[in-house]
All heavy atoms as an XYZ file, in Angstrom:
667
protein
N     111.430     30.219    121.936
C     112.051     29.720    120.668
C     111.394     30.547    119.562
O     110.218     30.578    119.366
C     111.883     28.242    120.575
C     112.303     27.641    119.286
S     112.230     25.900    119.416
C     113.212     25.454    118.087
N     112.255     31.155    118.621
C     111.635     31.901    117.480
C     111.050     30.960    116.561
O     111.438     29.818    116.293
C     112.863     32.589    116.883
C     114.123     32.125    117.602
C     113.668     31.246    118.680
N     109.912     31.561    115.921
C     109.247     30.719    114.942
C     109.979     30.908    113.540
O     110.656     31.871    113.284
C     107.808     31.328    114.722
C     106.973     31.127    115.936
C     105.621     31.566    115.748
N     105.395     32.716    114.927
C     104.349     33.340    114.759
N     103.256     33.024    115.426
N     104.232     34.442    114.005
N     109.802     29.946    112.735
C     110.333     30.013    111.418
C     109.276     29.625    110.397
O     108.277     29.094    110.784
C     111.594     29.083    111.282
O     111.159     27.725    111.509
N     109.493     29.986    109.144
C     108.522     29.674    108.177
C     107.794     30.900    107.690
O     108.117     32.010    108.025
N     106.715     30.719    106.834
C     106.040     31.840    106.245
C     105.326     32.748    107.301
O     105.223     33.942    107.126
C     105.062     31.255    105.304
C     105.060     29.777    105.519
C     106.247     29.429    106.394
N     104.794     32.181    108.322
C     104.127     32.958    109.331
C     105.063     33.792    110.144
O     104.545     34.867    110.729
C     103.345     32.063    110.273
C     102.160     31.469    109.616
O     101.683     31.934    108.564
N     101.692     30.296    110.136
N     106.294     33.672    110.128
C     107.181     34.492    110.963
C     107.419     35.887    110.267
O     107.824     36.769    111.004
C     108.570     33.753    111.058
N     107.142     36.035    109.058
C     107.345     37.309    108.356
C     106.106     38.189    108.237
O     106.121     39.224    107.735
C     107.856     37.030    106.932
C     109.178     36.259    106.821
C     110.330     37.112    107.408
O     110.358     38.312    107.243
N     111.219     36.440    108.156
N     105.053     37.738    108.776
C     103.760     38.394    108.664
C     103.866     39.717    109.376
O     103.311     40.695    108.811
C     102.651     37.563    109.264
C     101.234     38.178    109.090
C     100.163     37.290    109.582
N      99.970     36.129    108.711
C      99.364     35.097    108.999
N      98.825     34.952    110.174
N      99.158     34.096    108.167
N     104.407     39.847    110.513
C     104.419     41.151    111.200
C     105.367     42.169    110.437
O     105.019     43.364    110.488
N     106.398     41.725    109.849
C     107.277     42.590    109.080
C     106.502     43.159    107.877
O     106.649     44.367    107.555
C     108.563     41.831    108.610
C     109.438     42.722    107.900
C     110.207     43.728    108.488
C     109.500     42.554    106.424
C     111.024     44.576    107.806
C     110.349     43.379    105.728
C     111.126     44.389    106.338
N     105.716     42.418    107.215
C     104.979     42.920    106.022
C     103.951     44.060    106.425
O     103.805     45.005    105.711
C     104.240     41.742    105.388
O     105.116     40.805    104.894
N     103.320     43.804    107.526
C     102.327     44.854    108.053
C     103.129     46.136    108.361
O     102.676     47.287    107.973
C     101.604     44.361    109.260
C     100.763     45.438    109.875
C     100.668     43.250    108.839
N     104.204     46.051    109.062
C     105.043     47.225    109.406
C     105.522     47.931    108.062
O     105.518     49.150    107.970
C     106.175     46.810    110.244
C     105.797     46.505    111.607
S     104.961     47.739    112.541
C     106.323     48.881    112.827
N     105.983     47.116    107.098
C     106.446     47.700    105.858
C     105.276     48.459    105.133
O     105.587     49.587    104.618
C     107.042     46.640    105.014
C     107.646     47.064    103.651
C     108.810     48.042    103.846
C     108.088     45.858    102.750
N     104.146     47.861    105.109
C     102.942     48.452    104.456
C     102.640     49.819    105.123
O     102.365     50.797    104.528
C     101.772     47.551    104.443
N     102.627     49.853    106.545
C     102.420     51.055    107.248
C     103.499     52.223    106.948
O     103.090     53.303    106.797
C     102.349     50.754    108.750
C     101.097     50.036    109.285
C     101.206     49.716    110.710
C      99.912     50.860    108.927
N     104.694     51.776    106.839
C     105.795     52.838    106.453
C     105.554     53.279    105.108
O     105.671     54.521    104.840
C     107.220     52.119    106.591
C     108.247     52.973    106.102
C     107.463     51.813    108.140
N     105.257     52.491    104.213
C     104.955     52.997    102.811
C     103.798     53.892    102.780
O     103.845     54.979    102.107
C     104.834     51.780    101.853
C     106.169     50.986    101.686
C     104.244     52.255    100.491
C     106.018     49.748    100.850
N     102.735     53.565    103.477
C     101.579     54.467    103.536
C     101.884     55.737    104.151
O     101.478     56.848    103.731
C     100.382     53.727    104.263
C      99.870     52.644    103.360
C      99.290     54.693    104.561
C      98.854     51.682    104.052
N     102.566     55.780    105.241
C     102.984     56.982    105.952
C     103.883     57.857    105.080
O     103.716     59.069    104.996
C     103.755     56.632    107.208
N     104.808     57.275    104.340
C     105.641     58.074    103.392
C     104.799     58.668    102.267
O     104.994     59.822    101.900
C     106.720     57.125    102.846
C     107.882     56.828    103.783
C     108.815     55.846    103.025
C     108.672     58.055    104.171
N     103.853     57.940    101.776
C     102.987     58.464    100.613
C     102.178     59.649    101.251
O     102.107     60.681    100.545
C     102.094     57.358    100.148
N     101.572     59.524    102.355
C     100.746     60.601    102.947
C     101.638     61.847    103.262
O     101.224     62.976    103.005
C      99.972     60.116    104.243
C      99.461     61.277    104.999
C      98.956     59.063    103.846
N     102.835     61.630    103.830
C     103.709     62.740    104.083
C     104.113     63.443    102.780
O     104.154     64.687    102.710
N     104.409     62.636    101.655
C     104.858     63.305    100.433
C     103.668     64.116     99.930
O     103.911     65.185     99.343
C     105.208     62.145     99.503
O     105.451     62.690     98.165
N     102.408     63.544    100.048
C     101.281     64.254     99.519
C     101.082     65.614    100.189
O     100.797     66.590     99.680
C      99.995     63.367     99.618
C      98.721     63.971     99.123
C      98.803     64.234     97.597
C      97.580     63.076     99.434
N     101.246     65.523    101.593
C     101.046     66.726    102.355
C     102.091     67.833    102.015
O     101.741     69.011    101.915
C     101.189     66.373    103.888
N     103.304     67.431    101.824
C     104.333     68.437    101.459
C     104.077     68.967    100.120
O     104.212     70.264     99.868
C     105.755     67.759    101.465
C     106.733     68.564    100.906
C     106.163     67.369    102.912
N     103.674     68.165     99.122
C     103.313     68.674     97.813
C     102.183     69.708     97.834
O     102.220     70.759     97.250
C     102.955     67.524     96.904
O     104.079     66.606     96.902
C     102.624     68.008     95.535
N     101.134     69.358     98.661
C      99.990     70.265     98.787
C     100.373     71.598     99.400
O      99.992     72.652     98.965
C      98.866     69.622     99.567
C      98.220     68.509     98.711
S      96.893     67.674     99.587
C      95.601     68.956     99.631
N     101.170     71.579    100.449
C     101.605     72.790    101.160
C     102.438     73.590    100.258
O     102.395     74.843    100.208
C     102.309     72.449    102.453
C     101.513     71.914    103.520
C     102.419     71.481    104.750
C     100.470     72.928    104.026
N     103.321     73.022     99.415
C     104.179     73.705     98.517
C     103.367     74.375     97.451
O     103.648     75.588     97.024
C     105.167     72.803     97.839
O     105.977     73.507     96.886
N     102.371     73.774     96.829
C     101.496     74.307     95.902
C     100.707     75.397     96.483
O     100.508     76.491     95.766
C     100.490     73.217     95.357
O     101.298     72.140     94.785
C      99.605     73.755     94.260
N     100.224     75.334     97.645
C      99.466     76.390     98.371
C     100.336     77.703     98.498
O      99.871     78.775     98.271
C      98.931     75.942     99.687
C      98.189     76.983    100.434
C      96.877     77.315    100.017
C      98.718     77.538    101.580
C      96.212     78.329    100.713
C      98.037     78.554    102.212
C      96.767     78.898    101.822
N     101.548     77.451     98.898
C     102.458     78.586     99.106
C     102.749     79.374     97.771
O     102.758     80.531     97.760
N     102.915     78.536     96.723
C     103.182     79.170     95.432
C     101.930     79.974     94.896
O     102.085     81.085     94.435
C     103.445     78.062     94.386
O     104.651     77.342     94.821
C     103.779     78.690     93.056
N     100.780     79.431     95.130
C      99.540     80.115     94.719
C      99.322     81.377     95.585
O      98.959     82.369     95.077
C      98.366     79.165     94.946
C      97.014     79.751     94.460
C      95.887     78.800     94.614
C      94.585     79.377     94.213
N      93.474     78.538     94.363
N      99.638     81.290     96.870
C      99.478     82.485     97.721
C     100.498     83.611     97.251
O     100.030     84.779     97.190
C      99.740     82.114     99.132
C      99.488     83.177    100.219
C      97.994     83.501    100.177
C      99.838     82.590    101.573
N     101.739     83.309     96.961
C     102.703     84.284     96.469
C     102.162     84.858     95.172
O     102.292     86.044     94.969
C     104.093     83.634     96.262
C     104.814     83.499     97.538
C     106.290     83.148     97.318
N     106.342     81.809     96.624
C     106.387     80.703     97.315
N     106.373     80.648     98.598
N     106.583     79.527     96.645
N     101.715     84.088     94.305
C     101.193     84.551     92.960
C     100.024     85.474     93.227
O      99.950     86.559     92.459
C     100.733     83.384     92.080
O     100.191     83.809     90.905
N      99.097     85.190     94.040
C      97.995     86.052     94.348
C      98.446     87.413     94.981
O      97.891     88.428     94.617
C      96.989     85.367     95.322
C      96.216     84.300     94.562
C      95.286     83.580     95.473
O      95.147     83.910     96.704
O      94.593     82.627     95.012
N      99.473     87.395     95.826
C      99.971     88.633     96.413
C     100.533     89.511     95.272
O     100.388     90.796     95.300
C     101.094     88.342     97.386
C     100.449     87.823     98.733
C     101.573     87.644     99.684
N     100.902     87.044    100.926
C     101.722     86.453    101.858
N     102.941     86.255    101.680
N     101.127     85.941    102.953
N     101.324     88.961     94.344
C     101.813     89.707     93.265
C     100.745     90.343     92.364
O     100.838     91.558     92.038
C     102.772     88.812     92.394
C     103.153     89.517     91.117
C     104.038     88.454     93.209
N      99.703     89.593     92.084
C      98.616     90.038     91.305
C      97.918     91.214     92.004
O      97.537     92.208     91.420
C      97.614     88.897     90.947
O      98.268     87.863     90.259
C      96.435     89.372     90.092
N      97.691     90.985     93.264
C      97.098     92.020     94.092
C      97.825     93.270     94.164
O      97.243     94.413     93.992
C      96.853     91.574     95.541
C      96.069     92.424     96.422
C      95.895     91.811     97.835
O      95.764     90.607     98.000
O      95.869     92.651     98.769
N      99.126     93.220     94.264
C      99.999     94.405     94.262
C      99.871     95.111     92.807
O      99.855     96.382     92.782
C     101.397     94.054     94.602
N      99.898     94.395     91.808
C      99.827     94.951     90.479
C      98.497     95.650     90.253
O      98.505     96.712     89.644
C     100.072     93.915     89.411
N      97.427     95.041     90.700
C      96.094     95.649     90.538
C      96.003     96.938     91.437
O      95.392     97.869     90.982
C      94.984     94.705     90.916
C      94.784     93.520     89.932
C      93.759     92.516     90.538
C      94.289     94.097     88.589
N      96.588     96.967     92.553
C      96.561     98.140     93.367
C      97.356     99.267     92.759
O      96.881    100.417     92.796
C      97.110     97.806     94.833
N      98.429     98.910     92.113
C      99.317     99.930     91.451
C      98.537    100.521     90.182
O      98.508    101.681     89.933
C     100.588     99.245     90.959
C     101.640    100.243     90.498
C     102.969     99.470     90.191
C     104.010    100.449     89.768
N     105.245     99.771     89.494
N      97.852     99.651     89.520
C      97.026    100.108     88.300
C      95.910    101.008     88.774
O      95.598    102.007     88.106
C      96.534     98.906     87.545
N      95.288    100.667     89.872
C      94.167    101.430     90.358
C      94.666    102.869     90.815
O      94.067    103.820     90.488
C      93.575    100.731     91.632
C      92.431    101.557     92.231
C      91.882    100.738     93.462
C      90.728    101.543     94.092
N      90.174    100.920     95.218
N      95.864    102.856     91.460
C      96.444    104.159     91.824
C      96.695    104.988     90.602
O      96.447    106.242     90.606
C      97.787    103.915     92.559
C      97.658    104.035     94.085
C      98.986    103.891     94.682
O      99.963    104.634     94.371
O      99.122    103.022     95.599
N      97.265    104.372     89.567
C      97.636    105.132     88.371
C      96.376    105.693     87.691
O      96.388    106.805     87.145
C      98.418    104.203     87.398
N      95.259    104.925     87.636
C      94.065    105.397     87.043
C      93.470    106.624     87.836
O      92.971    107.529     87.236
C      93.066    104.238     86.901
C      93.346    103.250     85.745
C      92.453    102.136     85.851
C      93.176    103.926     84.470
N      93.434    106.384     89.126
C      92.934    107.505     89.996
C      93.773    108.775     89.718
O      93.258    109.900     89.593
C      92.920    107.139     91.387
C      91.871    106.039     91.634
C      92.602    108.322     92.351
C      91.784    105.371     93.010
N      95.108    108.580     89.696
C      95.990    109.772     89.505
C      95.725    110.403     88.079
O      95.694    111.672     87.967
C      97.448    109.368     89.661
N      95.491    109.554     87.112
C      95.279    110.105     85.772
C      93.962    110.910     85.742
O      93.890    112.037     85.234
C      95.160    108.965     84.787
C      94.747    109.472     83.376
C      95.740    109.846     82.468
C      93.438    109.461     83.029
C      95.420    110.248     81.209
C      93.082    109.841     81.705
C      94.061    110.282     80.760
O      93.694    110.705     79.546
N      92.956    110.371     86.366
C      91.620    110.970     86.386
C      91.703    112.404     87.236
O      91.034    113.350     86.858
C      90.579    110.096     86.969
N      92.548    112.355     88.208
C      92.577    113.533     89.067
C      93.430    114.657     88.432
O      93.245    115.835     88.656
C      93.146    113.197     90.408
N      94.354    114.309     87.582
C      95.227    115.374     87.032
C      94.975    115.768     85.526
O      95.628    116.591     85.048
C      96.750    114.853     87.127
O      96.869    113.636     86.397
C      97.164    114.636     88.513
N      93.999    115.108     84.940
C      93.672    115.405     83.523
C      92.935    116.735     83.538
O      91.866    116.983     84.028
C      92.819    114.351     82.934
C      92.544    114.519     81.452
O      93.174    115.534     80.874
O      91.721    113.855     80.844
N      93.611    117.850     83.023
C      93.002    119.206     83.056
C      91.979    119.335     81.991
O      91.079    120.246     82.071
C      94.133    120.217     82.828
C      95.239    120.206     84.016
C      96.304    121.177     83.700
C      94.553    120.435     85.357
N      92.064    118.593     80.815
C      91.036    118.778     79.778
C      89.677    118.135     80.230
O      88.649    118.814     79.921
C      91.517    117.993     78.543
C      92.751    118.726     77.967
O      92.899    119.966     78.059
N      93.653    117.943     77.341
N      89.671    116.986     80.822
C      88.427    116.335     81.194
C      88.663    115.736     82.544
O      88.856    114.465     82.666
C      88.074    115.281     80.131
C      87.828    115.869     78.823
C      87.627    115.039     77.624
N      87.314    113.638     77.891
C      87.071    112.744     76.893
N      87.189    113.132     75.688
N      86.917    111.540     77.202
N      88.711    116.497     83.635
C      88.956    116.005     84.951
C      87.922    114.968     85.402
O      86.741    115.110     85.160
C      88.930    117.183     85.823
C      88.303    118.227     84.993
C      88.419    117.880     83.647
N      88.408    113.854     86.047
C      87.503    112.907     86.541
C      87.173    111.757     85.597
O      86.605    110.748     85.987
N      87.574    111.892     84.335
C      87.283    110.765     83.388
C      88.501    109.869     83.263
O      89.625    110.283     83.427
C      86.952    111.390     82.047
C      85.601    112.136     82.010
C      85.147    112.350     80.592
O      85.634    111.872     79.708
O      84.246    113.165     80.455
N      88.142    108.662     82.966
C      89.192    107.629     82.721
C      89.573    107.523     81.286
O      88.741    107.870     80.385
C      88.757    106.280     83.315
C      88.499    106.220     84.806
C      87.901    104.836     85.172
C      89.777    106.510     85.523
N      90.754    107.021     80.948
C      91.198    106.991     79.544
C      90.430    105.863     78.835
O      89.955    104.885     79.405
C      92.651    106.550     79.658
C      92.823    105.909     81.024
C      91.826    106.590     81.895
N      90.202    106.145     77.570
C      89.508    105.141     76.692
C      90.418    104.179     76.146
O      91.657    104.528     75.995
C      88.761    105.951     75.515
S      87.564    107.043     76.052
N      89.985    102.938     75.899
C      90.905    101.996     75.309
C      91.353    102.256     73.909
O      90.710    102.982     73.169
C      90.179    100.671     75.440
C      88.707    101.078     75.368
C      88.697    102.412     76.003
N      92.519    101.672     73.497
C      92.956    101.786     72.107
C      92.319    100.603     71.351
O      92.819     99.571     71.416
C      94.480    101.765     72.019
C      94.999    101.844     70.637
O      94.299    102.253     69.774
O      96.188    101.485     70.425
N      91.221    100.811     70.726
C      90.480     99.751     69.952
C      91.297     99.368     68.827
O      91.882    100.214     68.101
C      89.040    100.185     69.648
C      88.323    100.621     70.940
C      88.296     99.095     68.948
C      86.954    101.163     70.712
N      91.182     98.112     68.528
C      92.026     97.534     67.398
C      91.260     97.800     66.065
O      90.803     96.858     65.417
C      92.374     96.088     67.568
C      93.234     95.800     68.728
C      93.374     94.253     68.841
C      94.615     96.459     68.568
N      91.042     99.028     65.749
C      90.375     99.320     64.447
C      91.401    100.082     63.510
O      92.294    100.625     63.962
C      89.104    100.234     64.585
O      89.546    101.386     65.309
C      88.041     99.516     65.481
N      91.203    100.031     62.261
C      92.044    100.686     61.412
C      91.201    101.648     60.477
O      90.745    101.253     59.377
C      92.779     99.707     60.490
C      93.972    100.307     59.783
O      94.301    101.520     59.937
N      94.671     99.481     59.027
N      91.075    102.889     60.873
C      90.298    103.891     60.110
C      91.354    104.688     59.364
O      92.270    105.223     60.042
C      89.481    104.779     61.005
C      88.490    103.904     61.849
C      88.718    105.898     60.223
C      87.795    104.690     62.950
N      91.222    104.813     58.092
C      92.270    105.444     57.249
C      92.504    106.871     57.698
O      91.612    107.625     57.882
C      91.801    105.416     55.782
N      93.797    107.136     57.990
C      94.213    108.524     58.346
C      93.907    108.853     59.807
O      94.565    109.712     60.311
N      93.049    108.217     60.458
C      92.601    108.567     61.863
C      93.277    107.675     62.935
O      93.763    108.228     63.937
C      91.151    108.411     61.954
C      90.416    109.773     62.076
O      91.040    110.778     61.759
N      89.119    109.719     62.151
N      93.337    106.466     62.650
C      93.677    105.523     63.705
C      94.662    104.486     63.146
O      94.510    103.931     62.081
C      92.401    104.857     64.206
C      92.608    103.881     65.321
O      93.651    103.996     66.000
N      91.781    102.966     65.551
N      95.626    104.245     64.031
C      96.505    103.081     63.757
C      96.319    102.078     64.859
O      96.444    102.474     66.131
C      98.007    103.533     63.732
C      98.189    104.622     62.610
C      98.938    102.425     63.533
C      99.482    105.373     62.613
N      96.026    100.880     64.589
C      95.800     99.914     65.680
C      96.984     99.811     66.635
O      98.210     99.722     66.164
C      95.614     98.584     64.931
C      95.195     98.974     63.596
C      95.821    100.279     63.205
N      96.765     99.722     67.868
C      97.765     99.508     68.876
C      98.802    100.692     68.985
O      99.951    100.450     69.272
C      98.468     98.234     68.724
C      97.913     97.193     69.612
O      97.199     97.407     70.586
N      98.334     95.928     69.337
N      98.398    101.933     68.671
C      99.278    103.076     68.705
C      99.359    103.668     70.111
O     100.219    104.514     70.346
C      98.981    104.076     67.660
C      97.569    104.748     67.889
O      96.886    104.240     68.825
O      97.223    105.603     67.149
N      98.477    103.199     71.076
C      98.551    103.737     72.426
C      97.706    104.991     72.582
O      97.715    105.555     73.691
N      97.074    105.427     71.561
C      96.211    106.670     71.643
C      94.746    106.192     71.657
O      94.394    105.332     70.739
C      96.523    107.605     70.509
C      97.989    108.080     70.524
C      95.597    108.810     70.544
C      98.353    108.761     69.297
N      94.003    106.621     72.560
C      92.607    106.257     72.602
C      91.835    106.689     71.356
O      92.026    107.687     70.794
C      91.936    106.925     73.793
N      90.933    105.814     70.907
C      90.214    106.139     69.681
C      88.999    107.012     69.890
O      88.449    107.173     70.986
C      89.589    104.742     69.105
C      90.761    103.759     68.736
O      91.820    104.268     68.466
O      90.535    102.620     68.832
């Protein structure tokens, strides 16, 4: 004979709590994996860009006939009258 009353629902509450906990843990795991994948893709793009920049600098140093082996100087943001325009792309 089935039980009735407040004690009859006790097993259902425990099962419902376990399902909610399992859904929360699953959702957290999916979110963490998605974030990890995005970070990994971003790091690959950065790594490729740095490798390309390194190649370009080595090629510049190898082909500069005036001063072979030297790397370009930065374009410092100074404004010396007649000599330098800030951010003109020419090394100071």
